[in-house]
SERO-4910 file (N, C-alpha, C, O; in steps of 0.05 Angstrom, whole numbers):
BEGIN
 pado doro    nc1    nc2    nc3   cac1   cac2   cac3    cc1    cc2    cc3    oc1    oc2    oc3
  Unk    A    641   1423  -2052    645   1452  -2046    621   1466  -2051    612   1467  -2074
  Unk    A    608   1477  -2030    581   1491  -2034    584   1519  -2047    606   1531  -2045
  Unk    A    564   1529  -2060    565   1556  -2072    571   1578  -2053    586   1596  -2060
  Unk    A    560   1575  -2027    565   1595  -2007    595   1599  -2000    605   1621  -1996
  Unk    A    609   1576  -1999    637   1573  -1992    655   1586  -2016    675   1599  -2013
  Unk    A    643   1580  -2040    657   1591  -2065    656   1621  -2064    675   1634  -2071
  Unk    A    633   1633  -2056    630   1662  -2057    648   1675  -2037    657   1698  -2041
  Unk    A    654   1661  -2015    671   1673  -1995    700   1673  -2002    716   1689  -1991
  Unk    A    708   1656  -2021    736   1655  -2029    740   1668  -2055    759   1683  -2058
  Unk    A    724   1664  -2076    728   1674  -2102    718   1704  -2102    699   1712  -2087
  Unk    A    731   1720  -2119    723   1747  -2122    697   1747  -2141    690   1729  -2156
  Unk    A    683   1770  -2137    657   1772  -2153    664   1768  -2184    648   1757  -2199
  Unk    A    687   1776  -2194    694   1774  -2222    698   1743  -2227    689   1734  -2248
  Unk    A    710   1729  -2210    715   1700  -2214    689   1686  -2213    686   1666  -2227
  Unk    A    671   1693  -2196    645   1679  -2195    628   1684  -2220    616   1665  -2231
  Unk    A    628   1709  -2230    615   1715  -2254    629   1702  -2279    616   1694  -2298
  Unk    A    655   1699  -2277    671   1687  -2300    665   1657  -2301    662   1645  -2323
  Unk    A    664   1646  -2277    660   1616  -2275    632   1610  -2285    629   1590  -2300
  Unk    A    613   1625  -2277    586   1620  -2286    583   1624  -2315    568   1609  -2329
  Unk    A    597   1644  -2325    594   1649  -2355    606   1626  -2371    596   1619  -2392
  Unk    A    629   1615  -2361    640   1590  -2374    623   1567  -2372    621   1550  -2390
  Unk    A    609   1565  -2348    589   1543  -2344    568   1543  -2363    561   1523  -2375
  Unk    A    556   1568  -2367    535   1571  -2386    543   1564  -2414    529   1550  -2428
  Unk    A    566   1574  -2422    576   1571  -2448    582   1541  -2453    577   1530  -2475
  Unk    A    591   1527  -2433    596   1499  -2437    571   1482  -2441    571   1462  -2457
  Unk    A    550   1490  -2428    524   1474  -2430    503   1488  -2446    479   1483  -2443
  Unk    A    512   1506  -2465    494   1521  -2481    475   1502  -2497    451   1507  -2498
  Unk    A    486   1482  -2509    468   1464  -2524    450   1449  -2508    428   1442  -2517
  Unk    A    457   1442  -2483    439   1428  -2466    416   1447  -2458    393   1439  -2458
  Unk    A    422   1472  -2451    400   1490  -2444    381   1495  -2467    357   1498  -2463
  Unk    A    392   1497  -2491    375   1500  -2514    356   1475  -2518    333   1478  -2526
  Unk    A    367   1452  -2514    351   1428  -2517    329   1426  -2496    306   1418  -2502
  Unk    A    336   1434  -2472    315   1433  -2450    293   1454  -2456    269   1449  -2452
  Unk    A    302   1477  -2467    282   1498  -2473    264   1488  -2496    240   1492  -2496
  Unk    A    276   1474  -2515    261   1465  -2539    242   1441  -2534    219   1440  -2542
  Unk    A    253   1420  -2519    238   1397  -2517    233   1386  -2489    221   1365  -2484
  Unk    A    242   1403  -2470    236   1394  -2442    258   1376  -2430    279   1372  -2441
  Unk    A    250   1363  -2407    268   1347  -2394    268   1318  -2403    261   1300  -2388
  Unk    A    276   1314  -2429    275   1288  -2442    299   1270  -2432    321   1280  -2427
  Unk    A    294   1244  -2430    317   1226  -2423    339   1225  -2441    361   1216  -2434
  Unk    A    334   1234  -2467    356   1235  -2486    377   1253  -2480    399   1252  -2491
  Unk    A    372   1272  -2460    392   1291  -2452    412   1280  -2430    432   1292  -2422
  Unk    A    404   1256  -2422    423   1243  -2401    447   1229  -2416    442   1213  -2433
  Unk    A    472   1235  -2410    493   1222  -2424    493   1192  -2417    485   1183  -2396
  Unk    A    504   1178  -2437    505   1149  -2436    518   1139  -2410    508   1121  -2396
  Unk    A    540   1153  -2403    557   1144  -2380    540   1145  -2354    542   1128  -2336
  Unk    A    524   1166  -2353    508   1172  -2329    487   1149  -2326    481   1139  -2304
  Unk    A    475   1141  -2350    456   1119  -2348    468   1092  -2341    456   1076  -2327
  Unk    A    492   1088  -2351    507   1064  -2342    513   1064  -2312    509   1044  -2299
  Unk    A    523   1086  -2303    529   1090  -2275    505   1084  -2257    507   1069  -2237
  Unk    A    482   1094  -2265    459   1093  -2249    444   1065  -2253    432   1055  -2233
  Unk    A    444   1054  -2275    428   1030  -2282    445   1005  -2283    437    983  -2276
  Unk    A    470   1008  -2292    487    983  -2294    516    988  -2282    536    985  -2296
  Unk    A    517    996  -2257    544   1002  -2246    562    978  -2246    586    981  -2246
  Unk    A    552    954  -2245    568    929  -2245    584    927  -2272    607    919  -2273
  Unk    A    570    934  -2293    582    933  -2320    605    952  -2322    626    945  -2332
  Unk    A    600    976  -2314    621    997  -2315    646    987  -2297    669    990  -2305
  Unk    A    639    975  -2274    661    968  -2257    676    945  -2269    701    945  -2267
  Unk    A    663    927  -2281    677    905  -2296    695    916  -2319    717    906  -2323
  Unk    A    685    934  -2333    698    946  -2354    724    962  -2345    745    961  -2357
  Unk    A    721    977  -2324    742    993  -2313    764    975  -2301    787    981  -2303
  Unk    A    756    953  -2289    777    933  -2279    790    920  -2301    815    915  -2299
  Unk    A    775    913  -2322    788    899  -2345    807    919  -2359    829    912  -2366
  Unk    A    799    944  -2362    814    964  -2376    841    970  -2360    862    972  -2372
  Unk    A    838    972  -2332    860    978  -2316    881    955  -2317    905    959  -2319
  Unk    A    871    930  -2317    889    907  -2317    902    906  -2345    926    901  -2347
  Unk    A    888    912  -2367    899    911  -2393    921    931  -2396    942    925  -2407
  Unk    A    916    955  -2386    936    977  -2388    960    968  -2371    983    973  -2379
  Unk    A    956    955  -2348    979    947  -2332    995    925  -2348   1019    927  -2349
  Unk    A    982    906  -2360    997    885  -2375   1011    897  -2401   1034    890  -2407
  Unk    A    997    914  -2414   1009    927  -2438   1034    943  -2431   1054    942  -2446
  Unk    A   1034    957  -2407   1056    972  -2399   1079    951  -2390   1103    957  -2393
  Unk    A   1071    929  -2380   1092    908  -2372   1105    896  -2397   1129    893  -2397
  Unk    A   1090    890  -2418   1102    879  -2443   1119    901  -2455   1140    895  -2466
  Unk    A   1110    925  -2455   1127    947  -2466   1153    950  -2452   1174    953  -2465
  Unk    A   1152    949  -2426   1177    950  -2409   1195    928  -2415   1219    932  -2418
  Unk    A   1184    904  -2418   1199    880  -2423   1216    883  -2448   1238    872  -2449
  Unk    A   1207    898  -2469   1221    899  -2493   1243    922  -2492   1258    926  -2511
  Unk    A   1245    936  -2469   1267    954  -2465   1293    940  -2460   1293    917  -2452
  Unk    A   1315    953  -2465   1341    941  -2466   1349    933  -2438   1359    911  -2435
  Unk    A   1345    950  -2417   1355    944  -2391   1333    932  -2372   1335    935  -2348
  Unk    A   1313    919  -2384   1290    909  -2368   1300    887  -2349   1316    870  -2357
  Unk    A   1290    887  -2326   1294    866  -2307   1267    859  -2293   1253    877  -2283
  Unk    A   1260    835  -2292   1234    825  -2281   1238    825  -2251   1238    803  -2240
  Unk    A   1240    847  -2237   1246    847  -2208   1222    836  -2193   1226    825  -2171
  Unk    A   1197    838  -2204   1173    830  -2189   1165    800  -2197   1144    791  -2189
  Unk    A   1183    787  -2212   1178    760  -2219   1151    754  -2230   1136    737  -2220
  Unk    A   1143    771  -2250   1117    769  -2264   1118    746  -2284   1097    733  -2289
  Unk    A   1141    740  -2295   1144    719  -2316   1143    731  -2344   1147    716  -2363
  Unk    A   1140    757  -2347   1140    770  -2373   1168    768  -2384   1188    769  -2370
  Unk    A   1169    766  -2411   1194    766  -2426   1193    784  -2451   1171    789  -2462
  Unk    A   1215    793  -2460   1217    806  -2485   1211    789  -2509   1215    765  -2507
  Unk    A   1202    800  -2530   1194    784  -2554   1217    768  -2564   1213    744  -2572
  Unk    A   1242    780  -2565   1264    764  -2575   1272    742  -2555   1281    721  -2564
  Unk    A   1268    746  -2530   1274    727  -2512   1255    703  -2514   1263    680  -2511
  Unk    A   1230    707  -2519   1211    686  -2521   1218    671  -2546   1216    646  -2546
  Unk    A   1226    685  -2568   1232    670  -2592   1257    653  -2588   1259    631  -2598
  Unk    A   1276    663  -2574   1301    649  -2568   1296    623  -2552   1306    601  -2559
  Unk    A   1279    626  -2531   1274    604  -2513   1257    582  -2529   1259    558  -2524
  Unk    A   1241    591  -2546   1226    570  -2561   1245    554  -2579   1241    530  -2583
  Unk    A   1266    567  -2590   1285    552  -2606   1300    535  -2589   1306    512  -2597
  Unk    A   1308    544  -2565   1323    527  -2547   1306    504  -2539   1317    481  -2538
  Unk    A   1280    508  -2534   1264    486  -2526   1263    464  -2547   1263    440  -2541
  Unk    A   1261    472  -2573   1261    452  -2595   1286    436  -2594   1286    411  -2598
  Unk    A   1309    450  -2590   1335    435  -2591   1336    415  -2567   1343    392  -2572
  Unk    A   1329    423  -2543   1330    405  -2520   1310    382  -2522   1316    359  -2515
  Unk    A   1287    388  -2532   1267    367  -2535   1277    346  -2556   1274    322  -2552
  Unk    A   1288    355  -2577   1299    337  -2598   1322    320  -2585   1324    296  -2589
  Unk    A   1339    333  -2569   1362    319  -2557   1352    298  -2537   1361    275  -2538
  Unk    A   1334    303  -2518   1326    282  -2499   1310    260  -2512   1311    237  -2505
  Unk    A   1296    268  -2532   1280    246  -2545   1299    227  -2562   1294    203  -2564
  Unk    A   1319    239  -2572   1339    221  -2586   1354    204  -2565   1358    180  -2570
  Unk    A   1361    217  -2542   1374    201  -2521   1357    179  -2509   1366    158  -2501
  Unk    A   1331    185  -2507   1313    166  -2496   1311    140  -2515   1310    117  -2507
  Unk    A   1310    147  -2540   1307    124  -2560   1333    107  -2558   1331     82  -2557
  Unk    A   1357    120  -2557   1381    106  -2554   1384     90  -2528   1394     68  -2528
  Unk    A   1374    102  -2506   1373     88  -2480   1358     63  -2482   1368     43  -2472
  Unk    A   1335     63  -2494   1318     39  -2496   1332     17  -2511   1331     -7  -2505
  Unk    A   1346     26  -2533   1359      7  -2550   1383     -6  -2534   1386    -30  -2535
  Unk    A   1399     10  -2520   1421      0  -2505   1412    -20  -2482   1424    -40  -2475
  Unk    A   1389    -10  -2470   1379    -27  -2447   1370    -54  -2458   1375    -75  -2445
  Unk    A   1358    -54  -2482   1349    -80  -2494   1373    -97  -2502   1371   -121  -2501
  Unk    A   1395    -85  -2511   1418    -99  -2517   1430   -114  -2492   1438   -137  -2493
  Unk    A   1432   -100  -2471   1442   -111  -2446   1425   -132  -2437   1435   -153  -2429
  Unk    A   1399   -128  -2438   1379   -149  -2429   1384   -174  -2445   1385   -196  -2434
  Unk    A   1386   -171  -2471   1391   -193  -2489   1415   -209  -2482   1415   -234  -2481
  Unk    A   1437   -193  -2478   1464   -207  -2470   1460   -224  -2445   1467   -247  -2444
  Unk    A   1447   -211  -2425   1443   -227  -2400   1426   -252  -2403   1431   -273  -2391
  Unk    A   1406   -249  -2420   1389   -272  -2426   1402   -294  -2441   1398   -318  -2436
  Unk    A   1420   -285  -2462   1434   -304  -2477   1455   -319  -2460   1462   -343  -2463
  Unk    A   1466   -303  -2440   1487   -316  -2423   1476   -333  -2402   1491   -344  -2386
  Unk    A   1450   -335  -2401   1436   -353  -2381   1437   -341  -2353   1435   -355  -2333
  Unk    A   1440   -315  -2352   1441   -303  -2324   1417   -290  -2316   1417   -278  -2294
  Unk    A   1396   -291  -2332   1371   -276  -2325   1357   -291  -2302   1351   -315  -2303
  Unk    A   1351   -277  -2282   1336   -288  -2259   1309   -298  -2267   1297   -286  -2285
  Unk    A   1299   -318  -2255   1273   -330  -2261   1249   -308  -2256   1249   -295  -2235
  Unk    A   1232   -306  -2275   1210   -287  -2272   1216   -258  -2279   1200   -240  -2274
  Unk    A   1239   -253  -2290   1247   -226  -2296   1232   -217  -2321   1231   -231  -2341
  Unk    A   1219   -194  -2320   1203   -183  -2342   1219   -162  -2357   1230   -144  -2345
  Unk    A   1222   -165  -2384   1237   -147  -2399   1226   -117  -2399   1242    -98  -2403
  Unk    A   1200   -115  -2396   1187    -87  -2397   1197    -71  -2373   1203    -47  -2376
  Unk    A   1200    -83  -2350   1211    -68  -2327   1237    -56  -2330   1241    -34  -2319
  Unk    A   1256    -68  -2346   1283    -60  -2350   1286    -43  -2377   1304    -26  -2379
  Unk    A   1268    -47  -2396   1273    -35  -2422   1253    -15  -2432   1259      1  -2450
  Unk    A   1228    -15  -2420   1208      4  -2429   1193     19  -2407   1182     40  -2411
  Unk    A   1193      6  -2383   1178     22  -2363   1189     49  -2355   1212     51  -2347
  Unk    A   1172     69  -2357   1179     96  -2351   1196    108  -2373   1207    130  -2368
  Unk    A   1199     96  -2396   1216    107  -2417   1201    115  -2442   1212    116  -2464
  Unk    A   1175    123  -2437   1158    135  -2459   1163    164  -2460   1172    176  -2440
  Unk    A   1158    176  -2484   1163    206  -2486   1141    221  -2471   1146    245  -2466
  Unk    A   1118    209  -2462   1099    224  -2448   1109    231  -2420   1106    254  -2412
  Unk    A   1120    211  -2405   1131    217  -2379   1159    202  -2377   1161    182  -2362
  Unk    A   1179    212  -2390   1204    198  -2389   1218    200  -2361   1219    221  -2349
  Unk    A   1229    177  -2353   1244    174  -2328   1271    162  -2334   1275    138  -2333
  Unk    A   1290    180  -2340   1316    171  -2348   1329    154  -2327   1345    136  -2333
  Unk    A   1323    159  -2301   1335    143  -2280   1328    114  -2282   1343     97  -2272
  Unk    A   1306    107  -2295   1298     80  -2297   1318     64  -2315   1319     39  -2313
  Unk    A   1334     78  -2330   1353     65  -2347   1375     51  -2329   1388     32  -2338
  Unk    A   1377     59  -2304   1397     47  -2286   1388     19  -2277   1405      4  -2266
  Unk    A   1364     11  -2280   1355    -15  -2273   1368    -37  -2286   1377    -56  -2273
  Unk    A   1372    -34  -2313   1386    -56  -2326   1416    -56  -2318   1428    -78  -2318
  Unk    A   1429    -32  -2312   1456    -33  -2303   1458    -46  -2276   1477    -60  -2271
  Unk    A   1439    -41  -2258   1438    -54  -2232   1435    -85  -2235   1447   -100  -2220
  Unk    A   1419    -93  -2254   1415   -121  -2258   1441   -134  -2269   1447   -156  -2261
  Unk    A   1454   -120  -2285   1480   -130  -2296   1500   -133  -2275   1515   -153  -2274
  Unk    A   1502   -114  -2257   1520   -116  -2232   1512   -140  -2215   1529   -155  -2205
  Unk    A   1485   -142  -2212   1475   -164  -2194   1483   -190  -2204   1491   -207  -2187
  Unk    A   1481   -195  -2231   1487   -222  -2242   1517   -224  -2252   1525   -244  -2263
  Unk    A   1531   -203  -2246   1560   -203  -2252   1565   -205  -2283   1582   -220  -2293
  Unk    A   1550   -190  -2297   1553   -189  -2326   1564   -164  -2335   1554   -143  -2328
  Unk    A   1587   -164  -2350   1600   -141  -2361   1591   -138  -2390   1591   -157  -2407
  Unk    A   1582   -112  -2395   1573   -107  -2423   1586    -80  -2433   1588    -61  -2418
  Unk    A   1594    -80  -2457   1606    -55  -2470   1585    -34  -2473   1592    -10  -2479
  Unk    A   1561    -41  -2470   1539    -21  -2473   1534     -6  -2447   1518     12  -2447
  Unk    A   1547    -14  -2426   1540     -3  -2400   1550     25  -2397   1536     42  -2386
  Unk    A   1575     31  -2406   1585     60  -2403   1571     79  -2421   1563    100  -2412
  Unk    A   1565     72  -2448   1548     90  -2464   1521     95  -2452   1510    117  -2453
  Unk    A   1509     73  -2441   1484     77  -2428   1483     95  -2405   1463    109  -2400
  Unk    A   1505     96  -2389   1506    112  -2365   1508    140  -2375   1495    158  -2364
  Unk    A   1525    145  -2396   1527    174  -2407   1501    184  -2417   1494    207  -2414
  Unk    A   1486    166  -2431   1461    174  -2442   1441    181  -2421   1426    200  -2424
  Unk    A   1441    166  -2401   1421    171  -2378   1427    198  -2367   1408    213  -2362
  Unk    A   1451    205  -2363   1459    231  -2351   1453    254  -2370   1442    274  -2362
  Unk    A   1460    250  -2396   1456    272  -2415   1426    276  -2422   1417    299  -2425
  Unk    A   1412    254  -2423   1383    256  -2429   1368    270  -2406   1350    286  -2410
  Unk    A   1376    262  -2381   1364    274  -2358   1368    304  -2357   1350    320  -2350
  Unk    A   1393    313  -2365   1401    342  -2364   1384    357  -2386   1372    378  -2381
  Unk    A   1382    345  -2410   1368    358  -2430   1339    359  -2424   1326    379  -2430
  Unk    A   1328    337  -2413   1299    338  -2405   1294    360  -2384   1274    374  -2386
  Unk    A   1312    362  -2365   1309    382  -2344   1310    411  -2355   1295    428  -2346
  Unk    A   1329    417  -2374   1329    441  -2386   1303    449  -2403   1294    472  -2403
  Unk    A   1293    427  -2416   1269    431  -2432   1245    438  -2413   1229    455  -2420
  Unk    A   1244    425  -2389   1223    429  -2371   1223    459  -2361   1203    472  -2360
  Unk    A   1248    468  -2354   1252    497  -2343   1243    515  -2366   1229    534  -2359
  Unk    A   1249    511  -2391   1242    529  -2413   1211    527  -2416   1198    548  -2420
  Unk    A   1199    505  -2414   1171    502  -2415   1155    518  -2394   1135    531  -2399
  Unk    A   1166    515  -2370   1153    530  -2348   1156    561  -2352   1137    576  -2346
  Unk    A   1179    570  -2362   1184    598  -2367   1166    608  -2388   1153    629  -2384
  Unk    A   1163    593  -2411   1146    602  -2433   1117    600  -2425   1101    615  -2435
  Unk    A   1109    581  -2408   1082    578  -2399   1073    601  -2383   1050    611  -2386
  Unk    A   1091    611  -2364   1086    634  -2348   1080    659  -2367   1061    674  -2362
  Unk    A   1096    662  -2386   1095    684  -2405   1068    682  -2420   1054    701  -2423
  Unk    A   1063    657  -2429   1037    653  -2445   1012    659  -2428    992    669  -2439
  Unk    A   1013    654  -2403    990    660  -2385    984    690  -2389    962    697  -2393
  Unk    A   1004    706  -2387   1000    735  -2388    991    742  -2417    974    760  -2420
  Unk    A   1000    730  -2437    991    735  -2464    960    728  -2468    944    743  -2479
  Unk    A    955    705  -2457    927    697  -2458    908    715  -2441    885    720  -2449
  Unk    A    917    725  -2421    902    744  -2404    896    768  -2419    874    779  -2419
  Unk    A    916    778  -2434    912    802  -2451    891    797  -2473    874    814  -2478
  Unk    A    891    773  -2485    871    767  -2504    842    765  -2492    823    775  -2504
  Unk    A    841    753  -2468    814    752  -2455    805    778  -2446    781    783  -2446
  Unk    A    823    796  -2437    814    823  -2428    804    838  -2451    784    852  -2449
  Unk    A    818    836  -2476    811    851  -2498    783    842  -2508    767    858  -2517
  Unk    A    778    815  -2507    752    805  -2515    730    813  -2495    707    818  -2502
  Unk    A    737    814  -2469    718    823  -2450    709    852  -2454    685    858  -2453
  Unk    A    729    870  -2458    722    898  -2463    707    901  -2488    689    918  -2489
  Unk    A    714    886  -2510    699    889  -2534    669    880  -2531    651    893  -2541
  Unk    A    667    860  -2516    639    849  -2510    623    868  -2496    600    873  -2503
  Unk    A    635    881  -2474    620    901  -2459    612    925  -2476    590    936  -2475
  Unk    A    633    934  -2494    626    957  -2510    604    951  -2529    586    967  -2534
  Unk    A    604    925  -2540    581    919  -2558    555    918  -2544    534    924  -2557
  Unk    A    554    911  -2518    528    909  -2505    520    937  -2495    496    943  -2491
  Unk    A    539    954  -2491    535    981  -2477    513    996  -2491    493   1004  -2478
  Unk    A    515    999  -2517    495   1016  -2532    467   1004  -2530    448   1019  -2527
  Unk    A    464    977  -2531    440    965  -2527    428    969  -2500    404    974  -2498
  Unk    A    444    967  -2480    436    970  -2452    426    999  -2447    405   1003  -2434
  Unk    A    441   1018  -2457    437   1046  -2454    408   1053  -2468    390   1067  -2456
  Unk    A    405   1044  -2493    379   1049  -2506    355   1037  -2490    335   1050  -2486
  Unk    A    360   1011  -2482    338   1000  -2468    331   1015  -2442    308   1020  -2437
  Unk    A    351   1021  -2427    348   1036  -2401    335   1063  -2405    319   1072  -2390
  Unk    A    343   1077  -2426    333   1104  -2431    302   1104  -2437    288   1123  -2430
  Unk    A    294   1082  -2449    265   1082  -2456    248   1079  -2429    225   1086  -2428
  Unk    A    260   1069  -2408    247   1064  -2383    247   1087  -2364    235   1087  -2342
  Unk    A    262   1109  -2372    264   1133  -2354    241   1153  -2361    238   1162  -2384
  Unk    A    226   1160  -2341    205   1180  -2345    217   1207  -2347    240   1210  -2341
  Unk    A    202   1227  -2356    211   1255  -2358    215   1266  -2331    234   1282  -2328
  Unk    A    200   1259  -2310    205   1270  -2283    232   1259  -2273    248   1274  -2263
  Unk    A    236   1233  -2275    262   1221  -2268    285   1233  -2283    307   1237  -2272
  Unk    A    281   1237  -2309    303   1251  -2326    308   1277  -2314    332   1285  -2312
  Unk    A    287   1293  -2307    291   1321  -2297    310   1320  -2272    328   1336  -2271
  Unk    A    305   1302  -2253    322   1301  -2229    350   1294  -2236    368   1306  -2225
  Unk    A    355   1276  -2254    381   1266  -2261    396   1290  -2277    420   1295  -2273
  Unk    A    382   1304  -2294    394   1326  -2309    402   1349  -2292    424   1359  -2295
  Unk    A    384   1357  -2274    390   1379  -2256    414   1371  -2237    431   1388  -2233
  Unk    A    415   1348  -2228    437   1339  -2211    463   1342  -2228    484   1351  -2218
  Unk    A    462   1334  -2253    486   1337  -2269    493   1365  -2275    516   1372  -2273
  Unk    A    475   1382  -2281    480   1410  -2286    492   1423  -2260    510   1440  -2262
  Unk    A    481   1416  -2237    492   1427  -2212    521   1418  -2208    538   1434  -2200
  Unk    A    526   1392  -2213    552   1382  -2208    572   1395  -2228    595   1400  -2221
  Unk    A    565   1400  -2253    583   1413  -2271    589   1442  -2262    612   1452  -2266
  Unk    A    568   1456  -2250    572   1483  -2240    592   1482  -2216    611   1498  -2216
  Unk    A    589   1463  -2197    607   1460  -2175    635   1454  -2185    654   1465  -2173
  Unk    A    638   1437  -2205    664   1430  -2215    678   1455  -2227    702   1458  -2225
  Unk    A    662   1473  -2240    672   1498  -2251    683   1515  -2231    705   1526  -2236
  Unk    A    669   1519  -2207    678   1536  -2186    703   1525  -2173    722   1539  -2167
  Unk    A    702   1497  -2170    724   1485  -2156    751   1488  -2174    773   1489  -2163
  Unk    A    748   1488  -2200    771   1493  -2217    784   1520  -2211    808   1522  -2208
  Unk    A    768   1539  -2208    777   1566  -2201    789   1565  -2173    810   1578  -2168
  Unk    A    777   1550  -2154    789   1551  -2128    816   1536  -2127    835   1545  -2113
  Unk    A    818   1514  -2142    844   1500  -2145    865   1517  -2156    889   1515  -2148
  Unk    A    858   1534  -2176    878   1553  -2187    887   1572  -2167    911   1578  -2165
  Unk    A    868   1583  -2150    877   1601  -2128    895   1587  -2109    915   1597  -2099
  Unk    A    887   1562  -2103    902   1545  -2083    931   1541  -2093    951   1544  -2078
  Unk    A    933   1534  -2118    961   1531  -2128    977   1558  -2128   1001   1558  -2125
  Unk    A    963   1580  -2131    977   1604  -2129    987   1611  -2101   1009   1621  -2097
  Unk    A    969   1604  -2082    977   1607  -2054   1000   1589  -2046   1019   1597  -2032
  Unk    A    998   1565  -2055   1020   1547  -2049   1047   1554  -2061   1068   1550  -2048
  Unk    A   1046   1565  -2084   1071   1574  -2096   1081   1599  -2081   1105   1601  -2076
  Unk    A   1063   1616  -2074   1073   1640  -2058   1085   1632  -2031   1105   1644  -2022
  Unk    A   1073   1612  -2017   1084   1603  -1993   1111   1589  -1997   1130   1592  -1981
  Unk    A   1113   1574  -2018   1138   1561  -2024   1162   1581  -2028   1184   1577  -2020
  Unk    A   1154   1602  -2042   1172   1623  -2049   1182   1636  -2022   1205   1642  -2019
  Unk    A   1163   1641  -2004   1170   1652  -1979   1188   1634  -1962   1206   1643  -1949
  Unk    A   1183   1608  -1964   1198   1587  -1950   1226   1588  -1961   1245   1587  -1946
  Unk    A   1229   1590  -1987   1255   1587  -1999   1270   1612  -1991   1294   1610  -1987
  Unk    A   1257   1635  -1988   1270   1660  -1982   1278   1662  -1953   1300   1672  -1947
  Unk    A   1262   1654  -1934   1265   1657  -1905   1268   1630  -1889   1262   1628  -1865
  Unk    A   1276   1610  -1904   1279   1583  -1890   1300   1584  -1870   1297   1571  -1849
  Unk    A   1323   1600  -1874   1345   1602  -1858   1338   1622  -1836   1332   1645  -1842
  Unk    A   1339   1614  -1811   1332   1630  -1789   1354   1650  -1782   1377   1646  -1790
  Unk    A   1347   1671  -1767   1367   1691  -1758   1389   1678  -1740   1412   1685  -1741
  Unk    A   1379   1659  -1724   1399   1645  -1706   1419   1629  -1722   1442   1629  -1715
  Unk    A   1411   1617  -1744   1430   1602  -1760   1450   1622  -1774   1474   1617  -1776
  Unk    A   1440   1644  -1784   1457   1664  -1797   1477   1674  -1776   1501   1676  -1783
  Unk    A   1469   1680  -1752   1487   1690  -1731   1509   1670  -1725   1532   1677  -1721
  Unk    A   1499   1643  -1724   1519   1621  -1718   1539   1619  -1741   1563   1615  -1735
  Unk    A   1532   1622  -1765   1550   1619  -1787   1568   1644  -1787   1592   1642  -1794
  Unk    A   1557   1668  -1780   1576   1691  -1778   1595   1688  -1758   1618   1696  -1761
  Unk    A   1587   1677  -1735   1606   1673  -1712   1628   1654  -1719   1651   1658  -1713
  Unk    A   1622   1632  -1734   1642   1613  -1742   1660   1625  -1762   1684   1620  -1760
  Unk    A   1650   1641  -1782   1666   1653  -1801   1686   1674  -1786   1709   1677  -1793
  Unk    A   1675   1688  -1766   1692   1707  -1751   1714   1695  -1737   1737   1705  -1738
  Unk    A   1708   1672  -1725   1730   1657  -1711   1751   1646  -1730   1775   1647  -1724
  Unk    A   1742   1637  -1753   1761   1627  -1772   1778   1650  -1783   1802   1646  -1787
  Unk    A   1766   1673  -1787   1782   1698  -1793   1802   1705  -1773   1825   1711  -1780
  Unk    A   1794   1704  -1749   1813   1712  -1727   1836   1694  -1726   1859   1702  -1721
  Unk    A   1831   1666  -1731   1852   1647  -1731   1872   1653  -1753   1896   1652  -1748
  Unk    A   1863   1661  -1777   1881   1668  -1799   1897   1692  -1791   1921   1692  -1796
  Unk    A   1884   1711  -1778   1900   1735  -1771   1922   1729  -1751   1944   1739  -1753
  Unk    A   1916   1711  -1732   1936   1703  -1712   1959   1689  -1726   1982   1694  -1719
  Unk    A   1953   1672  -1745   1975   1659  -1760   1992   1678  -1774   2016   1674  -1778
  Unk    A   1980   1700  -1783   1996   1720  -1798   2008   1740  -1780   2021   1759  -1789
  Unk    A   2006   1737  -1754   2020   1755  -1735   2004   1779  -1726   2014   1796  -1712
  Unk    A   1978   1780  -1733   1962   1802  -1725   1946   1793  -1701   1929   1775  -1704
  Unk    A   1952   1803  -1677   1938   1794  -1653   1924   1817  -1641   1910   1814  -1621
***
């Protein structure tokens, strides 16, 4: 907004008042300029960062914006009626605690089942071997240990020994318990994996918050050093240009504040007029005609024609 345009809209009193506020706001700056000249020490830190290190400010603004977003998300998650409609993976603190407890339970369950599975498979294998029904070249590891480690448990592999027993027509009392354990262990393992995935998604967000906080702190620690270093490289002539631009911008902002106040007053006045005269004369006449017809109908019903 240029000064000429401001004078065309603001009253002389507003122009003088705005300028008086502007001078009062920057009184200390004017005194410093009068006392020591256009020194670079009068340039605010933020302006030096904007002019010399814009990428640092951009990184900090992005980190701060993302941190604010995540903090708001975590706060919302702790509210009673929160629903993760955007599928972010965030959970309330109590929910995280509960799922961790469930995970411990399911992990303990499938590990116990896996241990029992291996024992039952070994028993059936021994029975087949003792009965002389074991096919030539059969390896025990394939039926009793392969894929049955806690690192990558494959409960379905427990069916190998059951299939072998059927193949050689061997009946074992361990077959039914083994079938149940295979099913129960697989279900417990699947539930544990789902909980792990859910907690992992939540932890990614928690870790991101920690990284963002560390990033912001690191930038803040570097900022003072960068500003001091950059300030030493600014000449008095360069400082004069920057300071005058800032003073001019502050003055324009002051006038624009007055203009915005007038604009709000105009908008409010127009809204009041709209509320008062939004109903047209044509609409009023139509409503009056309808009311008149309804009244005539009532009079006819009462015998007044």
